[in-house]
C-alpha angles and dihedrals in degrees: 000000000000127000127213109227091201090071098052115116100247094183096066104025127047108238126217088209126093114260118268112257119231120244113258096224135003089227096169091056093046097048105025092162090060092045092050091047088053090049091052092046089050092051093048093049094052096052110122095003121124104260094219093049089048092053091049089053091047093049092047095049089046091052091052092047092043091232104164095186094052091044089054094046100043096042088053092046091048091051091047090051090055102265116149123248089230095059092046092050092049094052092091088059099028093136089062094041101044091143089076092063140056121245089252091054091048090053090050092048092049090050091046091055094046094049094043098047105045096171092131089049095240146053108256115249092233092054092049091045092053091051091048089055092059102036131054113239096260091043089050091050089052091047090052089048091049091050090050092048095050089051090053091049090049091054092052091047096047096041094050094036095234110198120246126210103060101079121114118196111258090028090128099228097132 
């Protein structure tokens, strides 16, 4: 059994956990039109994609971008959708634990990393070609869109220091 330190009653019981940091900025409240546009873009990008594969992609991009809110959200969503704890835990080392994933999932994870970390300024041809082998063109376009959208969400979350730990699957955030 795991406990969530965020839900401890700090007023009556001293906690061994660090205090929760406040968010820097309630960006979604301040620019609701932008937030709603992101929600619509996210919904459009995910159409027709395998929900479990999509959550793996979102968790991996969020790991790379160090977005605590999105890690919390998409790990919980993946578990709620039936993903195993083992596969979620192994995502940070998926290249060394390929036997946990299908070839299609591996291609999606490779593409996620290439699109997320653009330090070379491009997505390598071989990474794109592997993804194109496993995804039909329209599905590949949606996958690229979904990777792009989670990266945008991550940048909002990291920049404004959104607080993880309060998300409930089905909460409809993104």
